[in-house]
C-alpha positions as CSV (number, residue, x, y, z in Angstrom):
1,X,7.6,-39.3,-36.7
2,X,8.5,-39.6,-40.4
3,X,7.0,-41.6,-43.2
4,X,6.4,-41.3,-47.0
5,X,3.0,-40.3,-48.1
6,X,2.0,-40.1,-51.8
7,X,-1.4,-38.6,-52.5
8,X,-2.9,-38.8,-56.0
9,X,-5.9,-36.8,-56.6
10,X,-8.2,-37.4,-59.6
11,X,-7.0,-39.6,-62.3
12,X,-3.7,-41.4,-62.4
13,X,-0.8,-39.1,-62.9
14,X,-2.0,-36.3,-60.8
15,X,-0.8,-35.9,-57.2
16,X,1.3,-34.3,-54.4
17,X,3.8,-36.1,-52.3
18,X,5.0,-35.0,-48.8
19,X,8.1,-36.6,-47.4
20,X,6.9,-36.0,-43.9
21,X,3.5,-35.2,-42.5
22,X,4.7,-34.1,-39.1
23,X,7.7,-31.8,-38.5
24,X,9.1,-30.4,-35.3
25,X,11.5,-27.4,-35.4
26,X,13.2,-25.1,-33.0
27,X,11.9,-21.6,-32.6
28,X,14.1,-19.1,-34.4
29,X,15.5,-21.7,-36.8
30,X,14.8,-22.5,-40.5
31,X,12.7,-25.5,-41.6
32,X,12.3,-27.2,-45.0
33,X,9.1,-29.0,-45.7
34,X,9.9,-31.4,-48.7
35,X,7.3,-31.7,-51.4
36,X,6.9,-32.9,-55.0
37,X,4.0,-33.0,-57.4
38,X,3.1,-34.8,-60.6
39,X,0.6,-34.2,-63.5
40,X,0.1,-35.7,-66.9
41,X,2.0,-34.2,-69.7
42,X,-1.2,-33.8,-71.8
43,X,-4.9,-34.0,-71.3
44,X,-7.2,-34.6,-74.3
45,X,-4.4,-33.9,-76.7
46,X,-3.6,-30.6,-75.0
47,X,-0.3,-30.2,-73.3
48,X,-0.4,-29.5,-69.6
49,X,1.3,-26.4,-68.2
50,X,1.3,-25.3,-64.6
51,X,0.1,-21.7,-64.3
52,X,0.1,-21.3,-60.5
53,X,1.7,-23.0,-57.5
54,X,1.6,-22.0,-53.8
55,X,1.4,-23.1,-50.2
56,X,-1.4,-22.0,-47.9
57,X,-2.8,-22.6,-44.5
58,X,-6.5,-21.7,-45.1
59,X,-8.8,-20.3,-47.8
60,X,-6.2,-20.8,-50.5
61,X,-4.2,-17.7,-49.5
62,X,-0.7,-17.8,-50.9
63,X,1.8,-17.6,-48.0
64,X,4.0,-15.2,-49.9
65,X,1.2,-12.7,-49.8
66,X,0.5,-13.1,-46.1
67,X,2.0,-10.3,-44.0
68,X,2.8,-12.8,-41.2
69,X,5.2,-14.6,-43.5
70,X,6.6,-11.6,-45.4
71,X,10.3,-12.1,-46.2
72,X,10.4,-15.5,-44.5
73,X,8.9,-17.9,-47.1
74,X,10.6,-19.4,-50.2
75,X,9.2,-21.9,-52.8
76,X,11.3,-24.4,-54.8
77,X,9.8,-24.8,-58.3
78,X,12.4,-26.8,-60.3
79,X,11.7,-30.3,-61.7
80,X,8.3,-30.5,-60.0
81,X,9.9,-29.8,-56.6
82,X,7.5,-27.9,-54.3
83,X,9.6,-27.8,-51.1
84,X,8.7,-25.0,-48.7
85,X,11.3,-23.1,-46.6
86,X,10.3,-21.0,-43.6
87,X,12.9,-19.0,-41.8
88,X,13.0,-17.3,-38.4
89,X,10.3,-19.7,-37.1
90,X,7.8,-18.4,-34.5
91,X,5.6,-20.4,-32.3
92,X,2.5,-19.0,-34.1
93,X,3.9,-20.6,-37.3
94,X,2.7,-24.0,-35.9
95,X,-0.1,-25.1,-38.3
96,X,-1.0,-27.5,-41.1
97,X,0.5,-26.5,-44.5
98,X,-0.8,-27.6,-47.9
99,X,0.5,-27.3,-51.4
100,X,-1.8,-26.4,-54.3
101,X,-1.1,-26.1,-58.1
102,X,-3.3,-25.0,-60.9
103,X,-2.9,-26.0,-64.6
104,X,-4.2,-24.8,-67.9
105,X,-6.9,-27.4,-67.8
106,X,-10.4,-26.5,-66.5
107,X,-10.3,-29.3,-64.0
108,X,-6.6,-29.2,-63.4
109,X,-6.6,-27.7,-59.9
110,X,-5.1,-29.9,-57.2
111,X,-4.4,-29.6,-53.4
112,X,-2.2,-32.0,-51.5
113,X,-4.2,-33.2,-48.5
114,X,-4.1,-33.7,-45.6
115,X,-0.9,-31.6,-45.7
116,X,2.1,-31.3,-43.3
117,X,1.7,-30.5,-39.6
118,X,4.5,-28.1,-38.4
119,X,5.2,-27.7,-34.7
120,X,7.5,-24.9,-33.6
121,X,9.0,-25.4,-30.1
122,X,11.2,-23.4,-27.9
123,X,13.6,-25.2,-25.6
124,X,12.8,-25.1,-21.9
125,X,14.9,-26.0,-18.9
126,X,13.2,-28.2,-16.4
127,X,14.3,-29.1,-12.8
128,X,13.7,-32.8,-12.4
129,X,15.3,-33.1,-8.9
130,X,16.3,-30.5,-6.3
131,X,18.3,-30.8,-3.1
132,X,18.5,-27.8,-0.9
133,X,21.6,-27.2,1.3
134,X,22.6,-24.3,3.5
135,X,24.8,-22.4,1.0
136,X,23.8,-23.9,-2.4
137,X,21.3,-26.2,-4.2
138,X,21.9,-29.4,-6.1
139,X,19.6,-30.0,-9.1
140,X,19.2,-32.2,-12.1
141,X,18.3,-30.1,-15.2
142,X,16.6,-31.3,-18.4
143,X,16.5,-29.6,-21.8
144,X,13.1,-30.2,-23.2
145,X,11.0,-29.3,-26.2
146,X,7.3,-29.5,-26.7
147,X,7.6,-31.9,-29.7
148,X,10.1,-34.6,-30.6
149,X,13.0,-33.1,-32.5
150,X,14.1,-35.1,-35.6
151,X,16.9,-37.7,-35.3
152,X,19.0,-37.8,-32.2
153,X,20.0,-34.3,-31.5
154,X,23.1,-33.4,-29.5
155,X,22.9,-30.6,-26.8
156,X,25.1,-27.9,-25.6
157,X,24.9,-26.6,-22.0
158,X,25.8,-23.1,-20.8
159,X,26.6,-21.8,-17.3
160,X,26.5,-18.0,-17.0
161,X,26.8,-17.8,-20.8
162,X,29.9,-20.0,-21.0
163,X,29.9,-23.4,-22.7
164,X,30.1,-26.4,-20.3
165,X,32.5,-28.7,-22.0
166,X,31.7,-32.4,-22.4
167,X,28.0,-32.1,-21.8
168,X,26.0,-33.4,-24.9
169,X,22.9,-35.1,-23.5
170,X,19.6,-33.5,-22.8
171,X,20.2,-33.6,-19.0
172,X,22.8,-32.1,-16.6
173,X,23.4,-32.3,-12.9
174,X,24.4,-28.9,-11.5
175,X,25.4,-27.2,-8.3
176,X,23.2,-24.1,-8.2
177,X,24.4,-20.8,-6.7
178,X,21.8,-18.0,-6.4
179,X,24.0,-15.9,-8.8
180,X,24.2,-18.6,-11.5
181,X,22.2,-19.0,-14.7
182,X,21.9,-22.1,-17.0
183,X,20.7,-22.6,-20.5
184,X,20.9,-25.2,-23.3
185,X,20.7,-25.4,-27.1
186,X,20.5,-28.1,-29.8
187,X,23.8,-28.5,-31.6
188,X,23.5,-26.9,-35.0
189,X,21.1,-24.4,-33.6
190,X,23.4,-22.7,-31.1
191,X,21.9,-19.3,-32.0
192,X,18.6,-20.4,-30.5
193,X,19.2,-21.5,-27.0
194,X,16.6,-22.0,-24.3
195,X,15.8,-19.2,-21.9
196,X,18.2,-19.1,-19.0
197,X,17.0,-20.3,-15.6
198,X,18.1,-18.4,-12.5
199,X,17.0,-17.3,-9.1
200,X,14.9,-14.2,-8.7
201,X,16.7,-10.8,-8.9
202,X,15.9,-7.1,-9.2
203,X,12.8,-7.5,-7.0
204,X,10.6,-4.3,-6.9
205,X,7.4,-3.3,-5.2
206,X,4.8,-0.6,-6.0
207,X,1.5,0.7,-4.8
208,X,-1.6,1.7,-6.8
209,X,-2.9,4.4,-6.7
210,X,0.5,6.1,-6.4
211,X,-1.1,9.3,-5.2
212,X,-2.5,9.9,-1.7
213,X,-4.3,6.9,-0.2
214,X,-7.6,7.6,1.5
215,X,-9.2,5.4,4.1
216,X,-12.0,3.2,2.5
217,X,-10.4,3.3,-1.0
218,X,-9.2,0.3,-3.0
219,X,-5.4,-0.3,-3.0
220,X,-3.1,-2.8,-4.7
221,X,0.4,-3.7,-3.8
222,X,2.5,-5.3,-6.6
223,X,5.7,-7.3,-6.3
224,X,7.7,-8.3,-9.4
225,X,11.1,-9.8,-10.0
226,X,13.2,-11.1,-12.9
227,X,13.2,-14.9,-12.4
228,X,13.0,-18.1,-14.5
229,X,11.1,-20.2,-13.6
230,X,8.6,-17.5,-12.6
231,X,8.8,-16.7,-8.9
232,X,6.2,-17.2,-6.2
233,X,5.6,-14.2,-4.0
234,X,5.0,-13.7,-0.3
235,X,3.9,-10.4,1.2
236,X,4.8,-9.3,4.7
237,X,3.8,-6.4,6.9
238,X,6.6,-5.7,9.4
239,X,7.4,-9.5,9.6
240,X,3.8,-10.6,9.6
241,X,3.0,-13.0,6.7
242,X,0.0,-11.7,4.7
243,X,-0.3,-13.7,1.4
244,X,1.5,-16.3,-0.7
245,X,1.0,-17.0,-4.4
246,X,2.3,-16.6,-8.0
247,X,0.5,-13.3,-8.7
248,X,2.7,-11.0,-6.6
249,X,-0.3,-8.8,-5.8
250,X,-2.0,-7.9,-2.4
251,X,-5.4,-6.2,-2.5
252,X,-7.1,-3.9,0.0
253,X,-10.8,-3.7,-1.1
254,X,-11.4,-1.0,1.5
255,X,-8.2,0.1,3.2
256,X,-8.3,1.1,6.9
257,X,-6.2,3.4,9.0
258,X,-4.7,0.5,10.9
259,X,-3.4,-0.9,7.5
260,X,-0.8,1.8,7.2
261,X,2.8,0.7,7.8
262,X,5.8,-0.8,6.0
263,X,5.4,-3.7,3.6
264,X,7.8,-5.9,1.7
265,X,7.7,-9.1,-0.4
266,X,9.8,-12.2,-1.0
267,X,10.4,-13.6,-4.5
268,X,11.3,-17.3,-4.6
269,X,11.8,-20.1,-7.1
270,X,13.8,-23.4,-7.1
271,X,17.1,-21.6,-7.6
272,X,16.9,-19.1,-4.8
273,X,15.0,-16.2,-3.2
274,X,15.3,-12.4,-2.7
275,X,13.5,-9.8,-0.5
276,X,12.4,-6.5,-1.8
277,X,13.0,-3.1,-0.3
278,X,10.4,-1.8,2.2
279,X,7.3,0.0,0.8
280,X,5.7,2.6,3.1
281,X,1.9,2.7,2.9
282,X,0.4,5.9,4.3
283,X,-3.3,6.0,4.8
284,X,-5.0,9.3,5.2
285,X,-8.2,9.6,7.2
286,X,-10.4,12.2,9.0
287,X,-10.1,12.7,12.8
288,X,-11.4,10.0,15.0
289,X,-13.6,10.8,18.0
290,X,-11.7,13.4,20.1
291,X,-10.9,13.0,23.8
292,X,-11.0,16.0,26.1
293,X,-9.4,16.5,29.5
294,X,-9.1,19.4,32.1
295,X,-6.3,20.3,34.4
296,X,-6.6,20.6,37.4
297,X,-9.1,17.8,37.5
298,X,-10.3,18.9,41.0
299,X,-12.7,21.8,41.8
300,X,-11.6,24.9,40.1
301,X,-10.9,28.0,42.3
302,X,-11.6,31.4,41.0
303,X,-8.4,33.2,40.0
304,X,-6.6,29.9,39.2
305,X,-5.3,28.7,35.9
306,X,-7.3,26.1,34.0
307,X,-6.0,24.1,31.0
308,X,-8.3,22.2,28.6
309,X,-6.6,19.6,26.2
310,X,-8.1,18.0,23.1
311,X,-6.6,15.1,21.2
312,X,-7.7,13.0,18.2
313,X,-6.1,10.3,16.0
314,X,-6.0,11.8,12.4
315,X,-3.8,11.7,9.3
316,X,-2.8,14.3,8.4
317,X,-2.7,15.7,11.9
318,X,-5.8,17.5,13.0
319,X,-6.2,21.2,13.7
320,X,-8.2,22.1,16.9
321,X,-10.7,24.8,17.7
322,X,-12.3,25.4,21.1
323,X,-15.9,26.6,21.6
324,X,-18.1,27.5,24.5
325,X,-21.6,26.2,24.4
326,X,-24.2,28.6,23.0
327,X,-21.4,30.9,21.6
328,X,-20.8,31.0,17.8
329,X,-17.3,32.5,17.8
330,X,-14.4,30.2,18.8
331,X,-12.7,30.7,22.1
332,X,-9.3,29.6,21.0
333,X,-7.4,27.5,18.4
334,X,-4.8,24.8,19.1
335,X,-4.8,21.5,21.0
336,X,-4.5,23.2,24.4
337,X,-6.8,26.0,25.6
338,X,-5.7,27.8,28.8
339,X,-7.7,30.2,31.0
340,X,-5.1,31.9,33.1
341,X,-7.4,33.9,35.5
342,X,-10.5,31.9,35.9
343,X,-13.6,33.9,36.9
344,X,-17.2,33.1,37.5
345,X,-18.2,34.2,34.0
346,X,-15.9,31.5,32.5
347,X,-18.1,28.7,33.9
348,X,-20.0,26.7,31.3
349,X,-19.8,23.8,28.8
350,X,-16.7,23.7,26.5
351,X,-16.0,21.4,23.5
352,X,-13.4,21.1,20.8
353,X,-13.6,20.5,17.0
354,X,-10.8,18.4,15.4
355,X,-10.5,18.9,11.6
356,X,-8.2,18.1,8.7
357,X,-8.8,18.0,4.9
358,X,-10.3,14.5,5.2
359,X,-13.1,15.4,7.7
360,X,-13.9,16.8,11.2
361,X,-15.2,15.5,14.5
362,X,-16.6,17.2,17.6
363,X,-15.7,16.1,21.1
364,X,-18.7,14.4,22.8
365,X,-17.5,15.2,26.3
366,X,-18.7,18.7,27.4
367,X,-16.8,20.0,30.3
368,X,-18.7,21.9,33.1
369,X,-16.4,24.4,34.8
370,X,-17.7,26.0,38.0
371,X,-16.4,28.2,40.8
372,X,-15.6,26.5,44.1
373,X,-17.3,27.2,47.6
374,X,-14.0,28.6,48.9
375,X,-14.4,31.7,46.7
376,X,-17.6,32.6,48.5
377,X,-16.0,32.2,51.9
378,X,-13.0,34.4,50.9
379,X,-15.4,37.1,49.9
380,X,-17.1,36.9,53.3
381,X,-13.7,37.3,55.0
382,X,-12.8,40.3,52.8
383,X,-16.1,41.9,53.8
384,X,-15.5,41.3,57.5
385,X,-12.0,42.9,57.3
386,X,-13.5,46.0,55.7
387,X,-16.2,46.3,58.4
388,X,-13.6,46.0,61.2
389,X,-11.6,48.8,59.6
390,X,-14.7,51.1,59.5
391,X,-15.7,50.6,63.2
392,X,-12.8,52.7,64.7
393,X,-13.6,55.5,62.3
394,X,-17.3,55.4,63.4
395,X,-16.3,55.5,67.1
396,X,-13.9,58.3,66.5
397,X,-16.6,60.3,64.8
398,X,-19.0,59.7,67.7
399,X,-16.3,60.7,70.2
400,X,-15.6,64.0,68.4
401,X,-19.3,64.9,68.5
402,X,-19.6,64.1,72.2
403,X,-16.5,66.1,73.1
404,X,-18.0,69.1,71.3
405,X,-21.2,68.8,73.4
406,X,-19.3,68.4,76.7
407,X,-17.1,71.3,76.1
408,X,-20.1,73.5,75.9
409,X,-21.9,72.2,79.0
410,X,-19.3,71.0,81.6
411,X,-17.4,72.8,84.3
412,X,-13.7,72.6,85.5
413,X,-13.9,68.8,86.0
414,X,-15.1,68.4,82.4
415,X,-11.7,67.5,80.8
416,X,-11.1,64.6,83.4
417,X,-14.5,63.2,82.7
418,X,-13.9,63.5,78.9
419,X,-10.6,61.7,79.2
420,X,-12.2,59.0,81.2
421,X,-14.9,58.6,78.6
422,X,-12.3,58.4,75.8
423,X,-10.3,55.7,77.7
424,X,-13.5,53.7,78.2
425,X,-14.3,53.9,74.4
426,X,-10.8,52.8,73.5
427,X,-10.9,49.9,75.9
428,X,-14.3,48.9,74.5
429,X,-12.9,49.1,70.9
430,X,-9.9,47.0,71.8
431,X,-12.1,44.3,73.3
432,X,-14.4,44.3,70.3
433,X,-11.5,44.1,67.9
434,X,-10.0,41.1,69.7
435,X,-13.4,39.3,69.8
436,X,-13.9,39.8,66.0
437,X,-10.4,38.8,65.2
438,X,-10.9,35.5,67.1
439,X,-14.1,34.9,65.3
440,X,-12.4,35.5,61.9
441,X,-9.6,33.1,62.7
442,X,-12.1,30.5,63.7
443,X,-13.9,30.9,60.4
444,X,-10.6,30.6,58.5
445,X,-9.7,27.4,60.3
446,X,-13.0,25.9,59.4
447,X,-12.5,26.8,55.8
448,X,-9.1,25.2,55.8
449,X,-10.5,22.0,57.4
450,X,-13.2,21.8,54.7
451,X,-10.6,22.3,51.9
452,X,-8.6,19.4,53.2
453,X,-11.5,17.0,52.6
454,X,-11.3,14.9,49.3
455,X,-12.5,17.0,46.3
456,X,-14.8,15.8,43.5
457,X,-13.4,15.9,39.9
458,X,-15.2,17.4,37.0
459,X,-17.4,15.3,34.9
């Protein structure tokens, strides 16, 4: 909006005139703010001379001394012309500018109010309509500014950096491929085009902290991509949707062991979408409650081999140590503990300790390992065999003694009687041996019958 405004301050003849009170300019361009001023040639018979003239925003600070405007501001000072030129416009240059001049008279200090409002805009591409198809999108694009540009500007359109011939209006209907980019500019300001619009690309993911992640700690996953308009992000864990939003961050306030796995994100805007590479999240934690098993699970026979196994979920993997109850020193290390020749003194309570650098856990199941009843029966059989072997030796000793006695007391028929006695003794021994053998076999069969019955496992 433009109009003439003449401001006269004080008595007639003093004043500042701004051609425009509102100006819109493109970011990066150069703007002129037209201005003129008047003053009487003499006051009280004393000629008027201008001693100082400057533009300011606030507190009468000369723009030429402001570091924000260093090298970008010029004043016109010929023929009472006070036009201000600002080059390389920045959005923060948007402000109300006022001209002030000071003369040699005591009251000859004047400021042109209310000043000129300058709005600096950058061109933006907007999607006013979008139709999505299988292999491409169709969209109506509009080149917009945050304030009305002066006159009726003509526009230039670019696709992938190349001028699209014949397009001069502020709108353009385009077929969008995910690899395409579009931008626009005001003719005469081709060096200051709008930012290009395009589908997301160069999607990347990261995890914080980047060092080892410990269970219970706070963890942030971040997804970012180069996209305009800014992308919306969706996080996935192995194809399971987790979170959607513009931030691109996924938070674990207290990460758990089951949260470990592979994550990736999808970046998406009106022009297309892209998936990131996979991000592996490894959560370290101390051993969980160990489980303990014994093999064989049936009653353990003395002399047999017994294997104890301990397992625990842990990251990094746990180390295992085996202990016997009421003993300080460990019995073995490793997940598997084997007693190859089990004896009665091995009976007792055993437990394992699972440990890594994140913690340790003891098994809560204490195994009681005992000798079976069959061992006692086998010992009885061994004793019986030994006794049977000693009986013939005892009988032979008795026979030898009796023979010696008879040889000193009998007559000619003595040898026949002795042979008869020996024969009877041998016959008696044979019968006794057969009877004991039969009893032993019967006992062995009973044992085998008992062993065939179902056995009770360890608890």
